[in-house]
Backbone as a chain_set.jsonl record, in Angstrom:
{"seq": "MKDKYTISELASDLDISTSAIRFYEDKGLISPERTPGNQRFYTKKERARLKLILRGKRFGASLNEIAEMIGLADSEINEIDQIKKSLFYLEKKEEEIKTHMREIMIFEEDLLALKNKLLKRKSEIINKNKGGKRDV", "coords": {"N": [[-32.458, -20.43, -3.175], [-30.179, -22.754, -1.663], [-30.067, -25.406, 0.762], [-27.769, -26.386, 1.666], [-24.313, -25.874, 1.468], [-21.263, -26.466, -0.227], [-17.751, -25.553, 0.617], [-16.584, -24.45, -1.695], [-18.881, -23.691, -3.243], [-19.939, -21.741, -1.65], [-18.221, -19.901, -1.389], [-17.93, -18.999, -4.033], [-20.599, -18.116, -4.473], [-20.56, -15.954, -2.425], [-18.462, -14.584, -3.439], [-15.812, -14.565, -2.301], [-12.911, -15.913, -1.045], [-12.117, -19.479, -0.539], [-10.101, -19.624, 1.518], [-10.71, -17.206, 3.017], [-12.931, -17.905, 4.29], [-12.381, -20.401, 5.781], [-10.499, -18.861, 7.355], [-12.471, -17.291, 8.791], [-13.683, -19.227, 10.142], [-11.693, -20.347, 11.848], [-11.574, -18.378, 13.244], [-13.956, -18.59, 15.005], [-16.113, -17.512, 14.132], [-17.773, -18.463, 12.48], [-19.238, -22.02, 12.095], [-19.016, -24.844, 10.43], [-20.98, -27.415, 9.43], [-20.09, -30.984, 9.254], [-19.577, -33.699, 6.997], [-20.056, -37.362, 7.264], [-17.352, -38.059, 6.009], [-15.697, -36.005, 7.1], [-15.797, -33.657, 5.389], [-16.562, -30.281, 5.103], [-19.631, -28.542, 5.298], [-22.002, -25.989, 4.734], [-24.555, -24.347, 6.026], [-27.863, -22.423, 5.732], [-27.936, -20.465, 7.732], [-25.134, -20.379, 8.314], [-24.133, -19.07, 6.057], [-25.802, -16.642, 6.101], [-24.522, -15.681, 8.366], [-21.64, -15.215, 7.353], [-22.459, -13.506, 5.415], [-23.211, -11.255, 7.143], [-20.648, -10.958, 8.407], [-19.358, -10.078, 6.251], [-20.308, -7.825, 5.567], [-19.751, -6.134, 8.159], [-17.09, -6.018, 7.809], [-16.886, -4.614, 5.478], [-18.159, -2.081, 6.169], [-16.027, -1.561, 7.967], [-15.479, -2.53, 10.343], [-13.76, -4.048, 12.936], [-12.482, -7.457, 13.1], [-13.106, -8.396, 16.057], [-15.019, -6.648, 16.551], [-17.151, -7.523, 15.12], [-17.513, -9.974, 16.013], [-18.574, -9.357, 18.565], [-20.833, -8.116, 17.665], [-22.207, -10.12, 16.228], [-21.994, -12.631, 17.48], [-20.475, -15.412, 18.783], [-19.858, -18.306, 16.961], [-20.544, -20.504, 18.139], [-21.943, -19.793, 20.314], [-24.844, -18.732, 21.836], [-26.516, -15.802, 21.221], [-28.414, -13.028, 22.802], [-31.045, -11.568, 20.817], [-31.489, -8.758, 21.31], [-29.293, -8.05, 22.794], [-27.532, -8.09, 20.674], [-28.653, -6.404, 19.011], [-28.16, -4.064, 20.368], [-25.44, -3.96, 20.509], [-24.559, -3.586, 17.948], [-25.83, -1.366, 17.197], [-24.374, 0.215, 18.854], [-21.629, 0.178, 17.715], [-22.064, 1.178, 14.978], [-23.056, 3.596, 15.649], [-20.683, 4.631, 16.499], [-18.916, 4.43, 14.087], [-20.454, 6.058, 12.603], [-19.825, 8.736, 13.62], [-16.937, 8.639, 13.326], [-17.069, 8.788, 10.616], [-18.395, 11.489, 10.366], [-16.354, 13.029, 11.396], [-14.022, 12.415, 9.746], [-15.374, 13.553, 7.427], [-15.555, 16.445, 8.21], [-12.754, 17.099, 8.542], [-11.983, 16.666, 6.033], [-13.417, 18.618, 4.711], [-12.128, 20.828, 5.715], [-9.502, 20.502, 4.706], [-9.934, 20.841, 2.147], [-10.747, 23.331, 1.835], [-8.279, 24.661, 2.854], [-6.852, 23.857, 0.515], [-8.069, 25.007, -1.644], [-7.671, 27.816, -0.964], [-4.823, 28.15, -1.164], [-4.485, 27.443, -3.895], [-5.83, 29.656, -5.071], [-3.973, 31.587, -3.964], [-1.656, 30.928, -5.177], [-2.583, 31.075, -7.886], [-2.913, 33.872, -8.209], [-0.337, 35.003, -7.772], [0.984, 33.971, -9.952], [-0.426, 35.08, -11.624], [0.373, 37.909, -11.226], [3.287, 37.844, -11.479], [3.182, 37.331, -14.406], [1.943, 39.639, -15.181], [3.861, 41.347, -14.324], [5.906, 40.854, -15.89], [4.935, 41.171, -18.561], [4.562, 43.997, -18.383], [7.576, 44.765, -18.141], [8.433, 43.956, -20.401], [7.312, 45.957, -22.368], [8.852, 48.171, -21.609], [11.12, 47.671, -22.49]], "CA": [[-31.41, -20.629, -2.23], [-30.009, -24.055, -1.215], [-30.051, -25.447, 2.205], [-26.358, -26.672, 2.138], [-23.254, -25.515, 0.414], [-19.855, -26.72, 0.168], [-16.965, -24.318, 0.619], [-16.423, -23.731, -2.943], [-19.983, -23.014, -3.675], [-20.255, -20.756, -0.648], [-16.989, -18.753, -1.675], [-18.439, -18.552, -5.361], [-21.813, -17.239, -4.108], [-20.38, -14.454, -1.798], [-17.413, -13.686, -3.986], [-14.737, -14.57, -1.402], [-11.795, -17.156, -1.096], [-12.185, -20.519, 0.424], [-9.154, -19.366, 2.741], [-11.374, -16.323, 3.82], [-14.217, -18.827, 4.9], [-11.593, -21.082, 6.447], [-9.98, -18.008, 8.386], [-13.581, -16.942, 9.613], [-14.099, -20.384, 10.981], [-10.828, -20.414, 12.618], [-11.539, -17.042, 14.478], [-14.931, -18.805, 15.74], [-17.209, -16.505, 13.686], [-18.842, -19.591, 11.857], [-18.929, -23.408, 12.419], [-19.519, -25.585, 9.403], [-21.228, -28.788, 9.754], [-19.127, -31.96, 8.637], [-19.923, -34.925, 6.619], [-18.952, -38.426, 7.914], [-15.813, -37.925, 5.693], [-15.135, -34.81, 7.604], [-15.88, -32.422, 4.754], [-17.421, -29.173, 5.519], [-20.804, -28.172, 4.401], [-22.33, -24.747, 5.162], [-26.064, -23.948, 6.242], [-28.126, -20.927, 5.439], [-27.441, -19.879, 8.727], [-23.527, -20.24, 8.238], [-24.056, -18.238, 4.694], [-26.125, -15.412, 6.712], [-23.503, -15.197, 9.255], [-20.834, -14.882, 6.529], [-22.8, -11.925, 4.834], [-22.843, -9.936, 8.201], [-19.306, -10.59, 8.649], [-18.639, -9.327, 5.254], [-21.14, -6.491, 5.571], [-19.453, -5.583, 8.939], [-15.936, -5.632, 7.13], [-17.314, -3.285, 4.334], [-18.453, -0.83, 7.168], [-14.764, -0.963, 8.661], [-15.369, -2.971, 11.645], [-12.785, -5.125, 13.146], [-13.2, -9.012, 13.465], [-13.556, -8.356, 17.16], [-16.43, -5.974, 16.844], [-18.001, -8.072, 14.41], [-17.721, -11.042, 16.691], [-19.235, -8.862, 19.467], [-22.083, -7.848, 17.324], [-23.152, -11.228, 15.884], [-21.739, -13.676, 18.746], [-19.294, -16.698, 18.319], [-20.697, -19.329, 15.92], [-20.817, -21.589, 19.151], [-22.669, -19.251, 21.331], [-26.252, -18.136, 21.595], [-26.602, -14.304, 21.599], [-29.722, -12.483, 22.71], [-31.155, -10.674, 20.001], [-31.584, -7.422, 21.839], [-27.891, -7.582, 22.915], [-27.019, -8.198, 19.268], [-28.908, -5.086, 18.435], [-27.427, -3.042, 20.996], [-24.029, -3.895, 20.08], [-24.557, -3.223, 16.46], [-26.139, 0.18, 17.173], [-23.015, 0.694, 19.468], [-20.549, 0.092, 16.54], [-22.669, 1.613, 13.894], [-22.938, 4.844, 15.941], [-19.289, 4.882, 16.43], [-18.288, 4.469, 12.632], [-21.064, 7.196, 11.875], [-19.097, 9.641, 14.136], [-15.823, 8.839, 12.588], [-17.178, 9.434, 9.293], [-18.337, 12.681, 10.383], [-15.032, 13.633, 11.911], [-13.561, 12.695, 8.662], [-16.19, 14.923, 6.649], [-15.269, 17.596, 8.814], [-11.319, 17.075, 8.375], [-11.596, 16.635, 4.577], [-14.023, 20.045, 4.316], [-11.199, 21.881, 6.339], [-8.27, 20.401, 3.979], [-10.506, 21.379, 0.685], [-10.734, 24.888, 2.135], [-6.829, 25.143, 2.496], [-6.304, 23.631, -0.728], [-8.711, 26.253, -2.477], [-7.087, 28.955, -0.394], [-3.465, 27.84, -1.575], [-4.851, 27.224, -5.336], [-5.953, 30.998, -5.141], [-2.706, 32.239, -3.735], [-0.739, 30.585, -6.436], [-3.005, 31.699, -9.328], [-2.81, 35.322, -7.953], [0.928, 35.048, -7.572], [1.263, 33.617, -11.15], [-0.818, 36.393, -12.433], [1.254, 39.147, -10.685], [4.282, 37.603, -12.321], [2.735, 37.307, -15.794], [1.645, 41.126, -15.502], [5.276, 42.086, -14.318], [6.713, 40.566, -17.229], [4.468, 41.764, -19.444], [5.079, 45.241, -18.23], [8.84, 44.773, -18.324], [8.861, 43.809, -22.078], [7.06, 47.216, -22.855], [9.814, 49.422, -21.233], [12.42, 47.458, -23.457]], "C": [[-31.409, -22.22, -1.864], [-29.981, -24.009, 0.279], [-28.669, -25.753, 2.634], [-25.471, -26.504, 0.935], [-21.889, -25.995, 0.674], [-19.069, -25.554, 0.045], [-16.745, -23.626, -0.399], [-17.741, -23.11, -3.515], [-20.342, -21.796, -2.83], [-19.367, -19.577, -1.039], [-17.511, -18.047, -2.982], [-19.486, -17.611, -5.144], [-21.516, -16.074, -3.386], [-19.064, -13.974, -2.167], [-16.212, -13.533, -3.133], [-13.954, -15.823, -1.662], [-12.363, -18.313, -0.263], [-11.153, -20.087, 1.637], [-9.763, -18.334, 3.511], [-12.337, -17.063, 4.748], [-13.505, -19.493, 6.051], [-11.367, -20.187, 7.772], [-11.413, -17.417, 9.159], [-13.787, -18.15, 10.607], [-12.914, -20.563, 12.039], [-10.767, -19.517, 13.683], [-13.071, -17.574, 15.222], [-15.977, -18.271, 15.242], [-18.349, -17.489, 12.956], [-18.306, -21.005, 12.022], [-19.736, -24.301, 11.575], [-19.882, -26.974, 10.29], [-20.073, -29.837, 9.047], [-19.891, -33.235, 8.153], [-19.415, -36.309, 7.497], [-17.843, -38.443, 7.39], [-15.011, -36.874, 6.027], [-15.15, -33.476, 6.309], [-16.926, -31.516, 5.275], [-18.488, -28.959, 4.461], [-21.437, -26.77, 5.342], [-23.867, -24.634, 5.293], [-26.323, -22.7, 5.8], [-27.9, -20.111, 6.472], [-25.94, -19.396, 8.71], [-23.427, -19.035, 7.014], [-24.558, -16.962, 5.34], [-25.148, -14.985, 7.645], [-22.246, -14.765, 8.499], [-21.26, -13.493, 5.848], [-22.812, -11.024, 5.864], [-21.63, -9.81, 8.609], [-18.723, -9.866, 7.393], [-19.158, -7.807, 4.954], [-20.307, -5.559, 6.772], [-17.873, -5.309, 8.418], [-16.0, -4.466, 6.311], [-17.493, -2.253, 5.177], [-17.162, -0.622, 7.935], [-14.643, -1.503, 10.124], [-14.367, -3.937, 11.787], [-13.435, -6.629, 13.173], [-13.861, -9.189, 15.042], [-14.732, -7.851, 17.142], [-17.283, -6.507, 16.307], [-18.484, -9.518, 15.288], [-18.655, -10.606, 17.894], [-20.77, -8.619, 18.806], [-22.897, -9.132, 16.758], [-22.952, -12.658, 16.778], [-20.771, -14.456, 18.075], [-20.42, -17.792, 17.651], [-21.341, -20.46, 17.24], [-21.567, -21.208, 20.436], [-23.95, -18.671, 21.09], [-26.115, -16.709, 22.094], [-28.134, -13.987, 21.576], [-29.79, -11.319, 21.572], [-30.884, -9.134, 20.109], [-30.312, -7.015, 22.189], [-27.205, -7.263, 21.563], [-27.196, -6.778, 18.865], [-28.388, -3.899, 18.996], [-26.07, -2.757, 20.638], [-23.815, -3.334, 18.759], [-24.878, -2.084, 16.422], [-24.951, 1.033, 17.697], [-22.08, 1.242, 18.206], [-20.934, 0.884, 15.539], [-22.847, 3.104, 14.202], [-21.659, 5.529, 15.974], [-18.616, 5.19, 15.143], [-19.02, 5.949, 12.334], [-20.409, 8.716, 12.569], [-17.681, 9.615, 13.565], [-15.914, 9.217, 11.251], [-17.534, 11.075, 9.396], [-17.378, 13.511, 10.629], [-14.163, 13.731, 10.578], [-14.203, 13.466, 7.488], [-15.456, 16.265, 6.969], [-13.718, 18.073, 8.332], [-11.281, 17.561, 6.712], [-12.458, 18.254, 4.04], [-12.859, 21.078, 4.737], [-9.853, 21.605, 5.284], [-8.962, 20.781, 2.542], [-10.515, 22.919, 1.114], [-9.051, 25.396, 2.09], [-6.393, 24.782, 1.375], [-6.856, 24.549, -1.729], [-7.865, 27.569, -1.906], [-5.469, 28.923, -1.329], [-3.474, 27.974, -3.107], [-5.081, 29.009, -5.706], [-5.007, 31.864, -5.058], [-1.846, 32.052, -4.731], [-1.36, 31.303, -7.612], [-2.889, 33.039, -9.094], [-1.346, 35.599, -8.174], [1.58, 34.986, -9.093], [0.559, 34.729, -11.96], [0.009, 37.618, -12.281], [2.825, 38.853, -11.672], [4.15, 37.796, -13.695], [2.599, 38.978, -16.254], [3.094, 41.8, -15.32], [5.757, 41.806, -15.318], [6.253, 40.953, -18.484], [5.057, 43.542, -19.549], [6.405, 45.456, -18.309], [9.169, 44.877, -19.539], [8.293, 44.908, -22.449], [8.015, 48.231, -22.783], [10.872, 49.01, -22.037], [12.558, 48.125, -24.95]], "O": [[-32.455, -22.863, -1.784], [-29.9, -22.987, 0.96], [-28.309, -25.473, 3.778], [-25.711, -26.84, -0.225], [-21.423, -25.901, 1.81], [-19.525, -24.574, -0.544], [-16.668, -22.399, -0.346], [-17.679, -22.093, -4.206], [-21.021, -20.897, -3.326], [-19.774, -18.416, -1.001], [-17.556, -16.822, -3.094], [-19.391, -16.445, -5.529], [-22.196, -15.086, -3.666], [-18.486, -13.128, -1.485], [-15.585, -12.475, -3.181], [-14.36, -16.681, -2.446], [-13.078, -18.035, 0.699], [-11.572, -20.288, 2.777], [-9.489, -18.361, 4.711], [-12.442, -16.738, 5.931], [-13.883, -19.262, 7.199], [-11.784, -20.473, 8.894], [-11.211, -17.079, 10.326], [-14.041, -17.952, 11.795], [-13.263, -20.956, 13.152], [-10.164, -19.671, 14.745], [-13.381, -16.828, 16.152], [-17.001, -18.496, 15.887], [-19.557, -17.254, 12.917], [-17.093, -21.208, 12.086], [-20.913, -24.552, 11.833], [-19.38, -27.439, 11.313], [-19.218, -29.345, 8.31], [-20.751, -33.752, 8.867], [-18.481, -36.246, 8.296], [-16.977, -38.858, 8.16], [-13.903, -36.671, 5.531], [-14.483, -32.453, 6.462], [-17.976, -31.899, 5.789], [-18.401, -29.102, 3.242], [-21.257, -26.685, 6.556], [-24.398, -24.979, 4.237], [-25.441, -21.897, 5.495], [-27.639, -18.941, 6.191], [-25.587, -18.259, 9.023], [-22.601, -18.132, 7.153], [-23.771, -16.027, 5.194], [-24.953, -13.77, 7.689], [-21.683, -13.82, 9.052], [-20.494, -12.533, 5.765], [-22.416, -9.894, 5.577], [-21.29, -8.761, 9.155], [-17.73, -9.144, 7.486], [-18.601, -6.909, 4.322], [-20.143, -4.367, 6.513], [-17.462, -4.188, 8.717], [-15.271, -3.483, 6.441], [-16.816, -1.282, 4.84], [-17.08, 0.427, 8.575], [-13.869, -1.028, 10.954], [-14.082, -4.656, 10.83], [-14.637, -6.882, 13.252], [-14.842, -9.893, 15.281], [-15.629, -8.495, 17.686], [-18.412, -6.241, 16.721], [-19.608, -10.014, 15.207], [-19.502, -11.424, 18.253], [-21.773, -8.934, 19.446], [-24.125, -9.158, 16.833], [-23.731, -13.607, 16.691], [-20.314, -14.197, 16.961], [-21.609, -17.918, 17.942], [-22.415, -21.058, 17.183], [-21.798, -21.965, 21.379], [-24.094, -18.076, 20.022], [-25.669, -16.447, 23.211], [-28.945, -14.413, 20.753], [-28.961, -10.426, 21.395], [-30.273, -8.434, 19.302], [-30.0, -5.836, 22.018], [-26.438, -6.313, 21.404], [-26.286, -6.045, 18.478], [-28.173, -2.874, 18.349], [-25.589, -1.635, 20.481], [-22.842, -2.608, 18.554], [-24.275, -1.44, 15.564], [-24.576, 2.121, 17.262], [-21.891, 2.407, 17.858], [-19.964, 1.462, 15.049], [-22.818, 3.9, 13.264], [-21.472, 6.689, 15.606], [-17.813, 6.12, 15.077], [-18.355, 6.892, 11.906], [-20.575, 9.755, 11.93], [-17.23, 10.732, 13.311], [-15.031, 9.875, 10.702], [-17.016, 11.861, 8.602], [-17.408, 14.661, 10.19], [-13.641, 14.795, 10.244], [-13.474, 13.975, 6.637], [-14.896, 16.99, 6.148], [-13.493, 19.182, 7.846], [-10.704, 18.554, 6.269], [-12.05, 18.884, 3.063], [-12.713, 22.106, 4.076], [-9.16, 22.6, 5.074], [-8.087, 21.071, 1.726], [-10.098, 23.645, 0.211], [-8.663, 26.344, 1.406], [-5.38, 25.392, 1.031], [-6.13, 24.879, -2.666], [-7.437, 28.315, -2.786], [-5.211, 29.828, -2.122], [-2.538, 28.579, -3.629], [-4.436, 29.506, -6.629], [-4.958, 32.834, -5.813], [-1.252, 33.029, -5.189], [-0.678, 32.086, -8.274], [-2.691, 33.569, -10.188], [-1.146, 36.591, -8.875], [2.487, 35.741, -9.443], [1.112, 35.195, -12.956], [0.284, 38.29, -13.274], [3.283, 39.694, -12.445], [5.031, 38.459, -14.242], [3.001, 39.47, -17.309], [3.458, 42.697, -16.08], [6.209, 42.806, -15.876], [7.022, 41.078, -19.437], [5.703, 44.104, -20.433], [6.593, 46.63, -18.628], [10.02, 45.677, -19.93], [9.013, 45.194, -23.406], [8.115, 49.091, -23.658], [11.654, 49.897, -22.377], [13.567, 47.923, -25.625]]}, "num_chains": 1, "name": "protein.A"}
């Protein structure tokens, strides 16, 4: 792993766009250093923060929630507070997932009941039509 990255290297390394990296910088989540020529360069710390941001997004956290969990780039955050906030959002997401799972199970039961009802009705119609043909 390198000590410093250009924006292009970091984007390629993390498989995101350079505009996404700039967006996170605009939101204050990362703060790259600059060369005397004002070119951005990113340290291991910024790379790690970007990985945390991407992980948070993958888990469905909003940028505000991510900012609370990892702190803004220009602020120091107490690690215990960071862990507490992260646990809060993770537990909240876990409850959302459990709720969705219950809703999906109910939906599946409804679908199966409707499917069985339709199959039964289809069978009744077929049997009725077979019976009617014999009478002809």
